[in-house]
DRENDO-1510 file (C-alpha; in Angstrom, 1 decimal, always signed):
<recs>
REC; n; res; u; v; w
REC; 1; MET; +38.6; +61.3; +88.2 .
REC; 2; SER; +39.9; +57.8; +87.3 .
REC; 3; LYS; +42.7; +56.1; +89.2 .
REC; 4; ASP; +43.9; +52.6; +89.5 .
REC; 5; TYR; +45.6; +52.4; +92.9 .
REC; 6; TYR; +47.3; +49.1; +92.0 .
REC; 7; LYS; +48.9; +50.7; +89.0 .
REC; 8; VAL; +49.9; +53.8; +91.1 .
REC; 9; LEU; +51.9; +51.5; +93.4 .
REC; 10; GLY; +53.0; +49.2; +90.6 .
REC; 11; VAL; +51.6; +46.0; +92.1 .
REC; 12; ASP; +49.1; +43.3; +90.9 .
REC; 13; LYS; +45.6; +43.2; +92.3 .
REC; 14; GLY; +46.4; +40.1; +94.2 .
REC; 15; ALA; +49.5; +41.6; +95.8 .
REC; 16; SER; +50.1; +40.7; +99.5 .
REC; 17; ASP; +50.1; +43.3; +102.3 .
REC; 18; GLU; +53.9; +43.0; +102.5 .
REC; 19; GLU; +54.2; +43.7; +98.7 .
REC; 20; ILE; +52.0; +46.7; +98.9 .
REC; 21; LYS; +53.9; +48.1; +101.9 .
REC; 22; LYS; +57.2; +47.5; +100.1 .
REC; 23; ALA; +56.1; +49.2; +97.0 .
REC; 24; PHE; +54.8; +52.2; +99.0 .
REC; 25; ARG; +58.0; +52.6; +100.9 .
REC; 26; ARG; +60.0; +52.6; +97.7 .
REC; 27; LEU; +57.8; +55.1; +95.9 .
REC; 28; ALA; +57.3; +57.4; +98.9 .
REC; 29; HIS; +61.1; +57.6; +99.4 .
REC; 30; GLN; +61.5; +58.3; +95.7 .
REC; 31; HIS; +58.9; +61.1; +95.4 .
REC; 32; HIS; +59.0; +62.7; +98.8 .
REC; 33; PRO; +59.1; +66.5; +98.1 .
REC; 34; ASP; +61.8; +67.2; +100.7 .
REC; 35; LYS; +64.2; +65.0; +98.7 .
REC; 36; ALA; +66.2; +66.1; +95.6 .
REC; 37; GLY; +64.1; +65.4; +92.5 .
REC; 38; GLY; +60.9; +64.8; +94.7 .
REC; 39; ASP; +57.5; +65.2; +93.2 .
REC; 40; THR; +54.7; +66.5; +95.6 .
REC; 41; GLU; +51.8; +65.4; +93.4 .
REC; 42; LYS; +53.2; +62.0; +92.8 .
REC; 43; PHE; +53.8; +61.6; +96.5 .
REC; 44; LYS; +50.2; +62.5; +97.3 .
REC; 45; GLU; +49.0; +60.0; +94.8 .
REC; 46; VAL; +51.2; +57.2; +96.2 .
REC; 47; ASN; +50.1; +58.1; +99.7 .
REC; 48; GLU; +46.4; +58.1; +98.7 .
REC; 49; ALA; +46.8; +54.7; +97.1 .
REC; 50; TYR; +48.5; +53.2; +100.1 .
REC; 51; GLN; +45.9; +54.6; +102.5 .
REC; 52; VAL; +43.3; +52.5; +100.7 .
REC; 53; LEU; +45.1; +49.3; +99.8 .
REC; 54; SER; +46.7; +49.0; +103.3 .
REC; 55; ASP; +43.3; +49.0; +105.0 .
REC; 56; LYS; +41.4; +45.7; +104.6 .
REC; 57; GLN; +37.9; +47.4; +104.8 .
REC; 58; LYS; +38.7; +50.2; +102.5 .
REC; 59; LYS; +40.5; +47.8; +100.1 .
REC; 60; ALA; +37.5; +45.5; +100.0 .
REC; 61; GLN; +35.1; +48.4; +99.2 .
REC; 62; TYR; +37.5; +49.7; +96.6 .
REC; 63; ASP; +37.8; +46.3; +94.9 .
REC; 64; GLN; +34.0; +45.9; +95.0 .
REC; 65; PHE; +33.1; +49.2; +93.5 .
REC; 66; GLY; +35.7; +49.2; +90.9 .
REC; 67; GLN; +38.8; +51.3; +90.1 .
REC; 68; THR; +37.0; +54.4; +88.8 .
REC; 69; PHE; +35.4; +56.9; +91.0 .
REC; 70; ASP; +34.4; +60.6; +90.9 .
REC; 71; GLY; +33.4; +61.1; +94.6 .
REC; 72; ALA; +29.7; +61.1; +93.9 .
REC; 73; GLY; +26.8; +59.1; +92.4 .
REC; 74; PRO; +26.0; +55.4; +92.2 .
REC; 75; GLY; +29.0; +53.2; +92.8 .
REC; 76; GLY; +31.0; +56.1; +94.1 .
REC; 77; PHE; +31.8; +57.0; +97.6 .
REC; 78; GLY; +29.3; +59.8; +98.2 .
REC; 79; GLY; +30.2; +63.5; +98.3 .
REC; 80; GLY; +33.9; +63.0; +98.7 .
REC; 81; GLN; +33.4; +61.7; +102.2 .
REC; 82; GLY; +34.7; +58.2; +101.4 .
REC; 83; PHE; +35.0; +55.6; +104.2 .
REC; 84; GLY; +33.2; +57.0; +107.2 .
REC; 85; GLY; +32.5; +60.4; +105.7 .
REC; 86; GLN; +35.4; +62.2; +107.5 .
REC; 87; GLY; +37.9; +64.5; +105.9 .
REC; 88; PHE; +41.5; +64.4; +107.3 .
REC; 89; ASN; +44.8; +66.2; +107.2 .
REC; 90; ILE; +48.2; +64.9; +106.2 .
REC; 91; ASN; +51.4; +66.7; +107.2 .
REC; 92; MET; +53.9; +65.8; +104.5 .
REC; 93; ASP; +56.7; +66.5; +106.9 .
REC; 94; ASP; +55.4; +64.2; +109.6 .
REC; 95; LEU; +55.4; +60.7; +108.1 .
REC; 96; GLY; +56.8; +59.2; +111.2 .
REC; 97; ASP; +53.5; +59.7; +113.0 .
REC; 98; LEU; +51.3; +59.0; +110.1 .
REC; 99; PHE; +52.9; +55.7; +109.1 .
REC; 100; GLY; +54.1; +54.4; +112.5 .
REC; 101; GLY; +57.8; +55.1; +112.0 .
REC; 102; PHE; +58.2; +54.6; +108.2 .
REC; 103; GLY; +59.3; +58.2; +108.0 .
REC; 104; ASP; +62.4; +57.5; +110.1 .
REC; 105; MET; +63.3; +54.6; +107.8 .
REC; 106; PHE; +63.2; +57.1; +104.9 .
REC; 107; GLY; +65.3; +59.6; +106.7 .
REC; 108; PHE; +62.7; +62.4; +106.8 .
REC; 109; GLY; +60.2; +61.4; +109.5 .
REC; 110; GLY; +59.6; +63.6; +112.5 .
REC; 111; GLN; +62.6; +65.9; +111.6 .
REC; 112; GLY; +61.7; +68.0; +108.6 .
REC; 113; ARG; +59.9; +71.3; +108.7 .
REC; 114; GLY; +61.1; +72.7; +105.4 .
REC; 115; ALA; +64.6; +74.0; +104.6 .
REC; 116; ARG; +64.8; +75.8; +108.0 .
REC; 117; SER; +65.6; +72.6; +109.8 .
REC; 118; ALA; +67.2; +70.6; +107.0 .
REC; 119; ARG; +69.9; +69.1; +109.3 .
REC; 120; GLY; +73.4; +68.8; +107.8 .
REC; 121; ARG; +74.8; +65.5; +106.7 .
REC; 122; ASP; +76.6; +63.2; +109.1 .
REC; 123; LEU; +80.2; +62.3; +108.3 .
REC; 124; GLU; +82.4; +59.3; +109.0 .
REC; 125; ILE; +86.2; +58.9; +108.9 .
REC; 126; LYS; +88.7; +56.3; +110.0 .
REC; 127; ILE; +91.6; +57.1; +112.3 .
REC; 128; THR; +94.5; +54.8; +112.9 .
REC; 129; ILE; +96.6; +55.3; +116.1 .
REC; 130; GLY; +99.5; +53.4; +117.8 .
REC; 131; PHE; +99.0; +50.6; +120.3 .
REC; 132; SER; +100.2; +52.7; +123.2 .
REC; 133; GLU; +98.0; +55.6; +122.1 .
REC; 134; ALA; +95.0; +53.3; +122.3 .
REC; 135; VAL; +96.0; +52.2; +125.8 .
REC; 136; PHE; +96.7; +55.6; +127.3 .
REC; 137; GLY; +94.7; +57.9; +125.0 .
REC; 138; CYS; +96.1; +60.7; +122.9 .
REC; 139; ASP; +95.2; +64.0; +121.1 .
REC; 140; LYS; +95.0; +63.9; +117.3 .
REC; 141; GLU; +94.8; +66.7; +114.8 .
REC; 142; ILE; +92.6; +65.7; +111.8 .
REC; 143; LYS; +91.7; +67.4; +108.6 .
REC; 144; ILE; +88.3; +66.9; +106.9 .
REC; 145; LYS; +86.7; +68.4; +103.9 .
REC; 146; LYS; +83.1; +69.3; +104.5 .
REC; 147; TYR; +80.4; +72.0; +104.1 .
REC; 148; ALA; +81.0; +74.6; +106.8 .
REC; 149; LYS; +79.3; +77.9; +107.7 .
REC; 150; CYS; +80.0; +80.7; +105.3 .
REC; 151; ASP; +82.0; +83.4; +107.1 .
REC; 152; ASP; +80.7; +86.1; +104.8 .
REC; 153; CYS; +77.1; +85.8; +105.8 .
REC; 154; GLN; +77.5; +83.8; +109.0 .
REC; 155; GLY; +75.5; +81.0; +107.6 .
REC; 156; SER; +72.4; +83.0; +106.8 .
REC; 157; GLY; +72.8; +83.1; +103.0 .
REC; 158; VAL; +71.9; +86.8; +103.1 .
REC; 159; PRO; +74.5; +89.5; +102.6 .
REC; 160; ALA; +74.7; +92.6; +104.9 .
REC; 161; GLY; +72.3; +95.3; +103.8 .
REC; 162; ALA; +70.0; +93.0; +101.9 .
REC; 163; LYS; +66.2; +93.5; +102.5 .
REC; 164; VAL; +64.5; +90.6; +104.1 .
REC; 165; THR; +60.7; +90.3; +103.8 .
REC; 166; THR; +58.1; +87.7; +104.9 .
REC; 167; CYS; +57.1; +85.3; +102.2 .
REC; 168; GLU; +53.7; +86.4; +100.8 .
REC; 169; VAL; +52.7; +82.8; +99.9 .
REC; 170; CYS; +53.0; +81.1; +103.3 .
REC; 171; LYS; +52.9; +84.3; +105.4 .
REC; 172; GLY; +56.1; +83.3; +107.2 .
REC; 173; ALA; +55.0; +79.8; +108.1 .
REC; 174; GLY; +57.3; +78.0; +105.7 .
REC; 175; GLN; +54.5; +75.6; +104.8 .
REC; 176; VAL; +51.4; +75.7; +102.7 .
REC; 177; MET; +48.1; +73.8; +102.8 .
REC; 178; SER; +46.3; +72.3; +99.8 .
REC; 179; VAL; +43.1; +70.3; +99.8 .
REC; 180; GLN; +42.4; +67.3; +97.5 .
REC; 181; ARG; +39.1; +65.5; +97.3 .
REC; 182; THR; +39.5; +61.8; +97.1 .
REC; 183; MET; +37.5; +58.7; +97.9 .
REC; 184; LEU; +38.9; +59.0; +101.4 .
REC; 185; GLY; +37.3; +62.4; +101.8 .
REC; 186; ALA; +38.9; +65.8; +101.8 .
REC; 187; ILE; +42.6; +65.4; +102.3 .
REC; 188; GLN; +44.4; +68.5; +103.5 .
REC; 189; MET; +48.1; +68.3; +102.6 .
REC; 190; GLN; +50.8; +70.3; +104.4 .
REC; 191; THR; +53.9; +70.8; +102.3 .
REC; 192; THR; +57.0; +72.9; +102.2 .
REC; 193; CYS; +56.4; +76.3; +100.6 .
REC; 194; GLN; +58.1; +76.3; +97.2 .
REC; 195; ALA; +58.2; +80.1; +97.0 .
REC; 196; CYS; +60.6; +80.5; +99.9 .
REC; 197; GLY; +61.9; +76.9; +100.2 .
REC; 198; GLY; +60.4; +76.6; +103.7 .
REC; 199; GLU; +62.2; +79.6; +105.2 .
REC; 200; GLY; +59.2; +81.8; +105.6 .
REC; 201; LYS; +61.1; +84.8; +104.3 .
REC; 202; LYS; +62.7; +86.1; +101.1 .
REC; 203; SER; +65.7; +88.4; +100.6 .
REC; 204; SER; +66.4; +90.9; +98.0 .
REC; 205; ASP; +69.9; +89.5; +97.4 .
REC; 206; HIS; +71.9; +86.5; +98.3 .
REC; 207; CYS; +75.5; +86.0; +99.6 .
REC; 208; LYS; +78.0; +85.8; +96.8 .
REC; 209; GLY; +80.4; +83.7; +98.8 .
REC; 210; CYS; +78.0; +80.8; +99.3 .
REC; 211; ARG; +75.5; +81.7; +96.6 .
REC; 212; GLY; +72.8; +82.0; +99.2 .
REC; 213; THR; +73.2; +78.6; +100.7 .
REC; 214; GLY; +74.8; +79.8; +103.9 .
REC; 215; ARG; +77.6; +77.2; +103.6 .
REC; 216; VAL; +80.8; +76.6; +101.7 .
REC; 217; GLU; +83.0; +73.5; +101.2 .
REC; 218; ARG; +86.4; +73.7; +102.7 .
REC; 219; GLN; +89.0; +71.8; +104.6 .
REC; 220; VAL; +88.6; +72.0; +108.4 .
REC; 221; GLU; +91.1; +71.1; +111.1 .
REC; 222; LEU; +89.8; +69.5; +114.3 .
REC; 223; SER; +91.6; +68.5; +117.5 .
REC; 224; VAL; +90.3; +65.2; +118.7 .
REC; 225; LYS; +90.8; +63.6; +122.1 .
REC; 226; ILE; +91.1; +59.8; +122.0 .
REC; 227; PRO; +90.1; +58.4; +125.5 .
REC; 228; PRO; +92.4; +55.8; +127.2 .
REC; 229; GLY; +91.3; +52.2; +126.7 .
REC; 230; ILE; +89.6; +52.6; +123.3 .
REC; 231; ASP; +89.5; +49.3; +121.4 .
REC; 232; ASN; +89.7; +48.4; +117.7 .
REC; 233; GLY; +86.6; +49.4; +115.7 .
REC; 234; GLU; +85.0; +51.6; +118.4 .
REC; 235; THR; +83.4; +54.8; +117.4 .
REC; 236; ILE; +83.6; +58.4; +118.8 .
REC; 237; ARG; +80.7; +60.7; +118.0 .
REC; 238; LEU; +81.4; +64.4; +117.8 .
REC; 239; THR; +78.0; +66.2; +118.0 .
REC; 240; GLY; +77.6; +69.0; +115.5 .
REC; 241; GLN; +81.0; +68.4; +113.8 .
REC; 242; GLY; +79.5; +67.1; +110.6 .
REC; 243; GLU; +78.4; +69.2; +107.7 .
REC; 244; VAL; +76.2; +72.3; +108.5 .
REC; 245; GLY; +72.8; +72.4; +107.0 .
REC; 246; PRO; +71.7; +75.1; +104.5 .
REC; 247; LYS; +71.0; +78.6; +105.7 .
REC; 248; GLY; +71.8; +78.2; +109.3 .
REC; 249; ALA; +70.2; +74.7; +109.8 .
REC; 250; PRO; +71.8; +72.5; +112.5 .
REC; 251; ALA; +75.0; +70.6; +111.6 .
REC; 252; GLY; +75.2; +66.8; +111.5 .
REC; 253; ASP; +77.5; +64.7; +113.6 .
REC; 254; LEU; +81.0; +63.4; +112.9 .
REC; 255; TYR; +81.7; +59.7; +113.6 .
REC; 256; LEU; +85.3; +58.7; +114.1 .
REC; 257; HIS; +86.0; +55.0; +113.7 .
REC; 258; ILE; +89.2; +54.2; +115.7 .
REC; 259; PHE; +91.7; +51.4; +114.8 .
REC; 260; TYR; +95.1; +50.8; +116.4 .
REC; 261; GLU; +98.3; +49.4; +115.0 .
REC; 262; GLN; +99.4; +46.0; +116.3 .
REC; 263; ASP; +102.6; +45.7; +118.4 .
REC; 264; LYS; +104.7; +42.6; +118.1 .
REC; 265; ARG; +105.5; +42.8; +121.8 .
REC; 266; TRP; +101.9; +42.5; +123.0 .
REC; 267; GLN; +98.5; +41.2; +122.1 .
REC; 268; ARG; +95.4; +42.8; +123.5 .
REC; 269; THR; +92.3; +40.9; +124.6 .
REC; 270; GLY; +89.7; +43.3; +125.9 .
REC; 271; TYR; +91.4; +45.2; +128.8 .
REC; 272; ASP; +94.1; +42.5; +129.3 .
REC; 273; ILE; +97.5; +42.5; +127.5 .
REC; 274; GLN; +99.2; +39.2; +126.6 .
REC; 275; SER; +102.9; +38.8; +126.3 .
REC; 276; THR; +105.6; +36.0; +126.4 .
REC; 277; VAL; +108.8; +35.6; +128.3 .
REC; 278; ASN; +111.5; +33.0; +127.5 .
REC; 279; ILE; +113.4; +31.4; +130.4 .
REC; 280; LYS; +116.1; +28.8; +130.7 .
REC; 281; LEU; +115.5; +25.3; +132.1 .
REC; 282; SER; +117.5; +26.1; +135.2 .
REC; 283; GLN; +115.3; +29.1; +135.9 .
REC; 284; ALA; +112.2; +27.1; +135.5 .
REC; 285; ILE; +113.5; +24.5; +138.0 .
REC; 286; LEU; +115.1; +26.8; +140.6 .
REC; 287; GLY; +113.0; +29.9; +140.1 .
REC; 288; ASP; +114.4; +33.4; +139.3 .
REC; 289; THR; +113.5; +37.0; +138.7 .
REC; 290; VAL; +113.4; +38.2; +135.1 .
REC; 291; GLU; +112.7; +41.5; +133.3 .
REC; 292; VAL; +109.4; +41.9; +131.4 .
REC; 293; GLU; +108.4; +44.7; +129.1 .
REC; 294; THR; +105.0; +46.3; +129.8 .
REC; 295; VAL; +103.2; +49.3; +128.4 .
REC; 296; ASP; +104.4; +51.2; +131.5 .
REC; 297; GLY; +108.1; +50.2; +131.0 .
REC; 298; VAL; +110.3; +47.3; +132.1 .
REC; 299; VAL; +109.3; +45.6; +135.4 .
REC; 300; SER; +110.7; +42.6; +137.3 .
REC; 301; LEU; +108.7; +39.3; +137.2 .
REC; 302; LYS; +109.3; +36.6; +139.8 .
REC; 303; ILE; +109.4; +33.1; +138.3 .
REC; 304; PRO; +108.5; +30.5; +141.0 .
REC; 305; GLU; +110.4; +27.2; +141.4 .
REC; 306; GLY; +109.2; +24.4; +139.2 .
REC; 307; THR; +107.4; +26.7; +136.7 .
REC; 308; ALA; +106.2; +24.6; +133.7 .
REC; 309; SER; +106.4; +25.8; +130.2 .
REC; 310; GLY; +103.1; +27.4; +129.2 .
REC; 311; SER; +102.4; +28.7; +132.7 .
REC; 312; VAL; +100.7; +32.2; +132.8 .
REC; 313; ILE; +101.7; +34.7; +135.4 .
REC; 314; ALA; +99.5; +37.8; +135.9 .
REC; 315; LEU; +100.9; +41.3; +136.4 .
REC; 316; ARG; +97.9; +42.9; +138.1 .
REC; 317; GLY; +96.9; +46.3; +136.9 .
REC; 318; SER; +99.4; +46.5; +134.1 .
REC; 319; GLY; +96.9; +46.1; +131.3 .
REC; 320; VAL; +94.6; +48.6; +129.5 .
REC; 321; PRO; +92.6; +51.3; +131.4 .
REC; 322; ARG; +88.9; +50.5; +131.5 .
REC; 323; LEU; +87.1; +52.9; +129.1 .
REC; 324; ARG; +83.9; +53.4; +131.1 .
REC; 325; ALA; +85.1; +52.3; +134.5 .
REC; 326; SER; +87.9; +52.7; +136.9 .
REC; 327; GLY; +91.0; +50.5; +137.1 .
REC; 328; ARG; +93.0; +48.6; +134.5 .
REC; 329; GLY; +93.2; +45.1; +133.2 .
REC; 330; ASP; +96.2; +42.8; +133.7 .
REC; 331; GLN; +99.2; +41.8; +131.7 .
REC; 332; LEU; +99.2; +38.0; +131.3 .
REC; 333; VAL; +102.7; +36.7; +130.8 .
REC; 334; THR; +103.1; +33.3; +129.3 .
REC; 335; VAL; +106.3; +31.5; +130.3 .
REC; 336; LYS; +108.1; +29.5; +127.7 .
REC; 337; VAL; +111.0; +27.2; +128.9 .
REC; 338; GLU; +113.8; +26.9; +126.4 .
REC; 339; ILE; +115.1; +23.4; +126.1 .
REC; 340; PRO; +118.7; +23.3; +124.8 .
REC; 341; LYS; +119.2; +21.3; +121.6 .
REC; 342; LYS; +122.8; +20.5; +122.4 .
REC; 343; LEU; +124.6; +19.8; +125.7 .
REC; 344; ASN; +128.3; +19.8; +126.4 .
REC; 345; ARG; +129.8; +16.9; +128.4 .
REC; 346; ARG; +129.5; +18.5; +131.8 .
REC; 347; GLN; +125.8; +19.6; +131.2 .
REC; 348; ARG; +124.9; +16.1; +130.1 .
REC; 349; GLU; +126.5; +14.6; +133.2 .
REC; 350; LEU; +124.5; +17.0; +135.4 .
REC; 351; VAL; +121.2; +16.2; +133.6 .
REC; 352; GLU; +121.9; +12.4; +133.8 .
REC; 353; ALA; +122.6; +12.8; +137.5 .
REC; 354; LEU; +119.4; +14.7; +137.9 .
REC; 355; GLN; +117.5; +12.0; +136.1 .
REC; 356; LYS; +118.8; +9.3; +138.4 .
REC; 357; GLU; +117.9; +11.4; +141.5 .
REC; 358; SER; +114.3; +11.9; +140.2 .
REC; 359; LEU; +114.0; +8.1; +139.8 .
</recs>
């Protein structure tokens, strides 16, 4: 058997470790048999090439003996034992363990065990609510189009009365083993059984409503509880409310990205609410009590004597409820003193008299 591992990965012989790793990730993701359009044989070949070229000792031996080998004879690697003379197993559905987490990056590491556990897709939607709804929380009815469990077969893909038998190829395991002799030794590959799609069983008929998939696409209504104090851009995760997987596989999750409408009366900063109140010059000098609008309604705010424009008065506990703690933020009221642009004769005399007194 003749193979050029550099050509398999599509890299030059002088490629760096990072270039080899990058090429492997791309090709493994492309050809993984659990993905649509995947190619098991191509995936095995890519994996075999990476196992050699990513190991410095194996790569050095491979480069020294050339790019053609037949597992025996001079210049070969002796009886198919390869580096160290040990055969080994590869579970195609467990790349996360084999490659130190690469499988998770591809989206299939540590999760897959054939079609029986092909988890449904996660979904994301954006919800816009009112300012006060974000402060105090609310209940929202949402509609979402997704793959849901087929009611006719209850998600099994098998109609009532159909005969279900154990798959003769994998004997109900959902996976099959194959052995390939390479320069690394005897590689035992564990892959999803193609005869039953990883289910371990076969039925004499399939559900007409879902064509045997166990799920149908339809619009679903959900009641969602928005918690008090949620902020712009925060996300609520609804476990199991995404799309269901095929033939009774677990459902994915639904992620709700929450945004609230702005309100011209208030500005929110974390759990505090900022607002402004305008008062007259006389109120600033002598002090007064004014009405201020809060999210709880109108309240009275005491203006102390000699309040300067731009002063901030806090209404404790009138802000936003803390999302993951007790209590509420404050409402911070900025005082703006209105200076009259025109004075009548009497007003001018009073101001001039005040000016003389202040001197």
